[in-house]
C-alpha positions as CSV (number, residue, x, y, z in Angstrom):
1,X,-32.2,33.6,28.9
2,X,-32.6,35.2,25.3
3,X,-29.9,38.1,26.1
4,X,-27.6,35.7,27.6
5,X,-27.9,33.7,24.3
6,X,-27.5,36.8,22.4
7,X,-24.2,38.0,24.2
8,X,-22.9,34.3,24.0
9,X,-23.7,34.5,20.4
10,X,-22.0,37.8,19.7
11,X,-18.9,36.9,21.9
12,X,-18.6,33.7,19.5
13,X,-18.7,35.9,16.3
14,X,-16.5,38.5,18.0
15,X,-13.9,35.5,18.8
16,X,-14.1,34.2,15.3
17,X,-13.8,37.4,13.7
18,X,-10.5,38.0,16.0
19,X,-9.2,34.6,14.8
20,X,-10.0,35.2,11.3
21,X,-8.2,38.9,11.3
22,X,-5.1,37.2,13.3
23,X,-4.8,34.5,10.9
24,X,-4.8,37.2,8.0
25,X,-2.1,39.6,9.6
26,X,0.1,36.3,10.6
27,X,-0.5,35.1,6.9
28,X,0.4,38.5,5.3
29,X,3.3,38.8,7.5
30,X,4.6,35.0,7.1
31,X,3.7,35.3,3.3
32,X,5.8,38.4,2.7
33,X,9.1,38.3,0.6
34,X,10.7,39.7,3.6
35,X,10.1,37.4,5.9
36,X,10.7,34.1,3.3
37,X,14.3,35.9,2.8
38,X,15.0,36.2,6.7
39,X,13.9,32.7,6.7
40,X,16.1,31.2,4.1
41,X,19.1,33.3,5.4
42,X,18.6,31.6,8.8
43,X,18.4,27.9,7.5
44,X,21.2,28.9,5.3
45,X,23.4,30.1,8.2
46,X,22.4,27.0,10.5
47,X,23.2,24.5,7.9
48,X,26.1,25.8,6.2
49,X,24.6,25.5,2.8
50,X,22.4,27.4,0.7
51,X,18.4,27.0,1.4
52,X,15.6,28.2,-1.0
53,X,12.2,28.2,0.4
54,X,9.0,28.3,-2.2
55,X,6.1,29.8,0.1
56,X,5.4,30.4,3.6
57,X,2.0,29.8,5.0
58,X,-0.2,30.0,8.1
59,X,-2.0,27.0,8.0
60,X,-5.8,27.0,10.2
61,X,-7.0,23.3,9.3
62,X,-7.1,20.7,10.8
63,X,-5.1,22.8,13.3
64,X,-3.0,26.2,13.3
65,X,0.4,25.6,12.1
66,X,3.4,27.0,10.0
67,X,3.3,25.3,6.6
68,X,6.8,25.6,4.7
69,X,6.5,24.5,0.8
70,X,9.0,23.9,-2.0
71,X,12.3,23.5,0.0
72,X,15.6,22.8,-1.5
73,X,18.8,22.8,0.5
74,X,21.2,23.3,-2.4
75,X,24.0,20.2,-1.2
76,X,25.0,18.0,-4.2
77,X,22.4,16.4,-5.0
78,X,19.8,18.9,-3.6
79,X,17.4,17.6,-0.9
80,X,14.0,18.2,-1.5
81,X,11.1,18.6,0.7
82,X,7.4,19.6,-0.9
83,X,5.8,20.6,2.2
84,X,6.9,20.9,6.1
85,X,4.0,21.7,8.5
86,X,4.9,22.7,12.0
87,X,2.6,22.6,14.8
88,X,3.4,24.5,17.8
89,X,2.1,22.9,21.3
90,X,0.1,25.7,22.4
91,X,0.0,25.1,26.2
92,X,3.8,25.4,26.1
93,X,3.8,28.5,23.4
94,X,1.3,30.4,26.3
95,X,4.1,30.1,28.8
96,X,6.5,31.7,26.8
97,X,8.2,28.2,25.3
98,X,8.1,27.1,21.8
99,X,7.7,23.5,21.7
100,X,7.0,21.5,18.2
101,X,3.9,19.3,18.9
102,X,3.5,18.0,15.6
103,X,5.9,18.0,12.8
104,X,4.2,16.5,9.0
105,X,6.9,15.8,6.3
106,X,5.4,15.5,2.6
107,X,6.9,14.6,-0.8
108,X,10.4,14.4,1.0
109,X,13.6,13.2,-1.2
110,X,16.7,12.4,0.8
111,X,19.7,11.3,-1.0
112,X,22.2,9.8,1.0
113,X,24.8,12.0,-0.5
114,X,23.0,14.9,0.4
115,X,22.5,13.9,4.1
116,X,26.3,13.4,4.1
117,X,27.2,17.0,2.7
118,X,24.8,18.7,5.1
119,X,26.6,16.6,8.0
120,X,30.2,17.5,6.9
121,X,28.9,21.2,6.5
122,X,27.7,21.4,10.1
123,X,31.0,19.7,11.3
124,X,32.8,22.1,9.9
125,X,30.8,24.8,11.3
126,X,31.5,23.5,14.5
127,X,35.0,23.7,14.0
128,X,34.9,27.5,13.2
129,X,35.9,29.6,16.6
130,X,32.9,32.0,18.1
131,X,34.8,35.1,17.4
132,X,34.9,34.0,13.4
133,X,31.1,33.2,13.1
134,X,28.8,35.5,11.6
135,X,26.1,37.4,13.8
136,X,23.3,36.6,11.8
137,X,20.1,37.3,13.9
138,X,18.6,34.0,15.2
139,X,14.8,33.9,15.2
140,X,14.3,31.1,16.9
141,X,16.3,32.8,19.6
142,X,13.9,36.0,19.3
143,X,11.0,33.8,20.3
144,X,13.0,32.5,23.5
145,X,14.4,35.8,24.9
146,X,15.0,34.5,28.3
147,X,16.6,31.4,27.4
148,X,20.4,31.4,25.8
149,X,21.2,29.6,23.0
150,X,23.8,27.3,24.6
151,X,21.3,26.0,27.5
152,X,18.7,24.6,24.8
153,X,19.4,21.0,23.9
154,X,18.8,19.2,20.8
155,X,16.1,16.9,22.3
156,X,14.2,19.9,23.1
157,X,13.3,20.6,19.6
158,X,12.5,17.1,18.9
159,X,8.7,17.0,17.9
160,X,6.4,15.3,20.1
161,X,4.4,13.6,17.2
162,X,6.2,13.3,13.6
163,X,4.1,12.4,10.4
164,X,5.9,10.9,7.3
165,X,4.0,11.0,3.8
166,X,5.8,10.0,0.8
167,X,9.2,10.2,2.3
168,X,11.9,8.8,0.2
169,X,15.4,7.8,1.0
170,X,18.1,7.6,-2.2
171,X,20.9,5.3,-1.6
172,X,24.4,6.2,-2.7
173,X,24.2,4.0,-5.6
174,X,20.8,5.3,-6.6
175,X,18.5,3.0,-5.3
176,X,15.3,4.8,-3.8
177,X,12.9,3.4,-0.8
178,X,9.5,5.4,-0.3
179,X,7.8,5.0,3.0
180,X,4.8,6.7,5.0
181,X,5.0,6.5,8.7
182,X,3.8,8.2,12.3
183,X,5.8,8.1,15.6
184,X,5.0,9.5,19.0
185,X,7.3,10.4,21.6
186,X,7.2,9.8,25.5
187,X,8.9,12.4,27.8
188,X,12.0,10.4,27.9
189,X,12.1,11.4,24.0
190,X,11.8,7.6,23.1
191,X,8.8,6.3,21.0
192,X,5.7,5.7,22.7
193,X,4.5,4.0,19.7
194,X,5.3,4.0,15.8
195,X,3.9,2.6,12.7
196,X,5.9,2.2,9.2
197,X,4.9,1.2,5.7
198,X,7.3,1.0,2.6
199,X,5.5,1.7,-0.3
200,X,7.9,1.8,-3.2
201,X,11.4,0.3,-3.6
202,X,13.6,-2.1,-1.4
203,X,11.3,-4.1,1.0
204,X,8.1,-2.5,-0.6
205,X,5.1,-3.9,1.2
206,X,6.9,-4.1,4.8
207,X,4.2,-3.0,7.4
208,X,5.8,-2.6,11.1
209,X,4.6,-1.4,14.5
210,X,6.5,-0.6,17.7
211,X,4.7,-0.1,20.7
212,X,5.5,0.7,24.1
213,X,4.8,-1.7,26.8
214,X,7.0,-1.0,29.9
215,X,9.6,1.8,30.9
216,X,12.1,0.7,28.7
217,X,10.5,-2.2,26.6
218,X,9.1,-2.1,23.3
219,X,7.1,-4.7,21.5
220,X,8.0,-4.8,17.8
221,X,6.3,-6.7,14.7
222,X,6.8,-6.7,11.0
223,X,5.2,-8.4,8.1
224,X,6.8,-8.7,5.2
225,X,7.1,-11.9,2.7
226,X,4.0,-13.4,3.9
227,X,5.5,-13.9,7.0
228,X,6.1,-12.1,10.6
229,X,9.1,-10.9,12.4
230,X,8.1,-10.1,16.1
231,X,9.7,-9.7,19.8
232,X,11.1,-7.4,22.1
233,X,13.2,-4.3,22.3
234,X,14.6,-2.8,25.4
235,X,16.1,0.7,24.6
236,X,17.9,3.2,27.7
237,X,20.0,6.0,27.3
238,X,23.7,5.6,28.9
239,X,26.6,7.7,29.4
240,X,28.4,8.1,26.5
241,X,32.4,7.8,26.5
242,X,32.9,11.1,25.0
243,X,30.3,12.6,27.5
244,X,26.7,13.3,26.9
245,X,24.5,10.3,26.6
246,X,24.3,7.1,24.2
247,X,21.4,5.2,23.0
248,X,21.8,1.4,23.8
249,X,19.2,-1.0,22.3
250,X,18.9,-4.8,22.7
251,X,16.3,-7.4,21.4
252,X,15.4,-11.0,20.8
253,X,13.4,-11.4,17.6
254,X,11.6,-14.4,15.9
255,X,11.3,-14.7,12.2
256,X,8.2,-17.2,10.6
257,X,7.3,-17.8,7.2
258,X,9.1,-15.1,5.7
259,X,10.0,-15.5,1.8
260,X,13.9,-14.6,1.6
261,X,13.7,-13.2,-1.8
262,X,11.1,-10.4,-0.2
263,X,14.1,-9.2,1.7
264,X,16.6,-9.1,-1.0
265,X,14.4,-7.4,-3.9
266,X,15.4,-6.7,-6.5
267,X,18.2,-9.2,-6.8
268,X,17.1,-12.6,-5.4
269,X,20.2,-14.9,-4.8
270,X,17.9,-17.2,-2.5
271,X,14.6,-18.2,-2.1
272,X,12.5,-19.8,0.4
273,X,10.5,-19.7,3.7
274,X,12.7,-18.2,6.6
275,X,12.6,-19.2,9.9
276,X,14.9,-17.7,12.3
277,X,15.8,-16.6,15.9
278,X,17.8,-13.2,16.3
279,X,19.4,-11.3,19.3
280,X,20.5,-7.9,18.7
281,X,22.3,-5.2,20.3
282,X,23.7,-1.7,19.5
283,X,25.0,1.5,21.2
284,X,25.7,4.7,19.8
285,X,25.5,8.3,20.5
286,X,23.3,9.3,17.5
287,X,20.2,7.4,15.9
288,X,21.8,7.3,12.6
289,X,25.0,5.8,14.1
290,X,22.6,2.8,15.4
291,X,23.1,1.2,12.2
292,X,26.7,1.2,12.0
293,X,26.8,0.0,15.7
294,X,24.1,-3.2,15.5
295,X,25.6,-6.4,16.0
296,X,23.0,-9.6,15.3
297,X,23.3,-13.1,15.9
298,X,20.8,-15.5,13.9
299,X,20.2,-19.1,13.9
300,X,18.2,-19.9,10.7
301,X,16.5,-22.6,8.6
302,X,15.0,-22.1,5.3
303,X,12.6,-24.5,3.7
304,X,12.2,-25.4,0.0
305,X,15.3,-23.6,-0.5
306,X,16.4,-22.5,-4.2
307,X,20.0,-21.0,-4.5
308,X,19.8,-18.6,-7.5
309,X,23.0,-17.8,-9.9
310,X,25.2,-20.9,-8.8
311,X,24.8,-24.6,-9.9
312,X,27.0,-26.5,-7.1
313,X,26.5,-29.9,-9.1
314,X,28.0,-28.2,-12.1
315,X,30.7,-26.4,-10.0
316,X,31.9,-30.2,-8.7
317,X,31.8,-31.5,-12.0
318,X,33.6,-29.0,-14.2
319,X,36.3,-29.1,-11.4
320,X,36.6,-25.1,-12.4
321,X,34.6,-22.0,-12.6
322,X,31.3,-21.9,-12.4
323,X,28.7,-18.8,-12.9
324,X,24.9,-19.1,-13.7
325,X,22.4,-21.9,-12.9
326,X,20.7,-22.4,-9.8
327,X,20.8,-25.3,-6.8
328,X,17.4,-26.5,-5.2
329,X,17.9,-27.5,-1.6
330,X,16.4,-29.6,0.4
331,X,17.7,-28.4,3.6
332,X,19.6,-25.2,4.2
333,X,20.5,-24.0,7.8
334,X,23.6,-21.9,9.6
335,X,24.2,-18.7,11.6
336,X,24.3,-15.4,10.3
337,X,26.3,-12.6,12.4
338,X,26.3,-9.2,11.5
339,X,28.5,-6.2,12.4
340,X,27.1,-3.0,11.1
341,X,27.0,-3.4,7.4
342,X,29.1,-6.6,7.1
343,X,27.3,-10.0,7.4
344,X,29.1,-13.6,8.3
345,X,27.4,-16.8,7.2
346,X,28.6,-19.4,9.5
347,X,28.5,-23.0,9.5
348,X,26.1,-23.3,6.3
349,X,24.8,-26.8,6.1
350,X,22.8,-27.5,2.6
351,X,22.0,-30.7,1.1
352,X,20.0,-31.5,-2.3
353,X,19.4,-34.9,-3.3
354,X,23.0,-36.7,-3.6
355,X,24.7,-33.1,-2.9
356,X,26.0,-31.8,0.4
357,X,27.7,-28.7,1.1
358,X,29.4,-26.8,4.1
359,X,30.8,-23.7,4.5
360,X,31.4,-20.1,5.8
361,X,30.8,-17.1,3.4
362,X,31.3,-13.3,4.5
363,X,29.1,-10.2,2.9
364,X,31.0,-7.1,2.5
365,X,29.1,-3.8,2.7
366,X,29.8,-3.8,-0.9
367,X,28.0,-6.9,-1.3
368,X,31.2,-8.5,-2.4
369,X,31.4,-12.1,-1.6
370,X,34.4,-14.0,0.2
371,X,34.5,-17.5,2.0
372,X,34.7,-21.2,1.3
373,X,32.6,-24.0,0.8
374,X,33.0,-27.8,0.8
375,X,30.8,-29.9,-1.8
376,X,30.3,-33.5,-1.7
377,X,28.5,-35.5,-4.5
378,X,27.5,-38.9,-4.1
379,X,30.8,-40.8,-3.0
380,X,33.3,-38.1,-4.0
381,X,35.9,-36.8,-1.5
382,X,34.3,-33.2,-0.7
383,X,35.8,-30.6,-3.0
384,X,36.6,-27.3,-1.6
385,X,35.4,-24.1,-3.4
386,X,36.5,-20.6,-3.0
387,X,33.5,-18.5,-3.0
388,X,33.6,-14.9,-5.0
389,X,32.0,-12.3,-7.2
390,X,29.2,-10.4,-5.9
391,X,26.0,-10.8,-3.9
392,X,23.9,-10.4,-7.6
393,X,26.6,-12.3,-9.5
394,X,28.0,-15.0,-7.0
395,X,30.9,-17.5,-8.5
396,X,33.0,-20.5,-7.5
397,X,36.2,-21.8,-8.2
398,X,39.0,-24.0,-6.8
399,X,41.8,-22.7,-5.0
400,X,45.1,-22.8,-6.4
401,X,46.2,-25.5,-4.3
402,X,43.3,-27.8,-4.9
403,X,44.0,-27.4,-8.8
404,X,47.3,-28.2,-8.4
405,X,46.3,-31.3,-6.2
406,X,43.9,-32.3,-9.0
407,X,46.3,-32.3,-11.6
408,X,49.1,-34.4,-9.5
409,X,46.1,-36.6,-8.6
410,X,45.2,-37.2,-12.0
411,X,48.5,-38.2,-13.2
412,X,49.4,-40.5,-10.4
413,X,45.9,-42.3,-10.3
414,X,43.8,-41.5,-13.1
415,X,40.1,-41.1,-12.3
416,X,40.5,-42.2,-8.6
417,X,43.2,-39.8,-7.8
418,X,41.6,-36.4,-8.8
419,X,39.0,-36.2,-5.9
420,X,41.8,-36.9,-3.4
421,X,44.1,-34.7,-4.9
422,X,41.8,-31.5,-4.8
423,X,41.5,-32.2,-1.1
424,X,45.2,-32.9,-0.4
425,X,46.2,-29.6,-2.4
426,X,43.8,-27.5,-1.0
427,X,45.1,-28.7,3.0
428,X,48.8,-28.2,1.7
429,X,47.8,-24.7,0.2
430,X,46.1,-23.7,3.3
431,X,49.1,-24.7,5.4
432,X,51.4,-22.5,3.3
433,X,49.1,-19.7,3.8
434,X,49.2,-19.8,7.6
435,X,52.9,-20.7,7.3
436,X,54.1,-17.7,5.3
437,X,50.7,-15.0,6.6
438,X,49.5,-15.1,3.4
């Protein structure tokens, strides 16, 4: 028995020494300037933009992986990655096929303008005829000599598991959002489970989870603003119009006791507790395209609502332009319909003491407001107000027709005729716009 133990111990020591020697060899090879420069050339050729790599290392703990540090894609602005770890699937690698088991992204900064520049560069590369393309050797293809490059689907390179650590998205306006997350894909390249938390920026404090329940059904739960958004989503691949496959998403969500201001920080045009029921649908060939294709329909109420940046009572009494102030509301309800980044607020109903208001407002992707509301104060006739400005600085004013009607009504019937003239003038103005198409 002692001889057997000695042999086993000797084999274990030999295995550890062999593994250590292999790691040293790989570290020396991967860490060489020659290999780093070849990887830079490969990445630059693939993206169509210069790529710089700080260093390449072979990590052993917690599992063997290739680690790339201080990566910079020289777009304008630059896209930077502090550290990228690629952990292969060893079972598939032993069968001669490279599969990314885990991808770890740490301290990444993704400016929207940089992502757009990279996508544009990739589109230009696709338009170049194959005969004119450079013959840069492909290191990845060398790892798979039996598989022609054109037969490898993009989805084959998706990591089975991805970890996000301090990944920051910077919008075109310069607003940044930093998040942490984890996602694990199933055999159909759709999530088995995922979690995401926003640690800085817009929607900071948000925590969400996604869990597959059936083949094409997932449970979604989001905690934000002291409340929850929960429901079920369905996702499936369908045939795209241009060929290939598209991802189709539908869902039903319920929102309970979410502070509205938490959804719009740093700006707070409205505060109060949101209750809502939402249906959503989207279909696109790419995951990024789902945002522009997303359509939602929501019925909502807001308890203890306060409209910030606008005093509706002052707007009615002044019969003119109004900016600033706030309007506390006893009730606020309506419907929200979104098409991509455009938001339509329909059938709005609000009351505040003796004040009541109804109307429709549209928010453009640039956060600009357009629409009309009718405000009643005590026994006055409904005063039609045109909504303008932006979500950050809303403003209301009388339409030209309403202003003209107010002037005529005041002359004919001082005091009493002002409100009636406003309503009549607004109706005449709208009728003329429809008649002449303006």
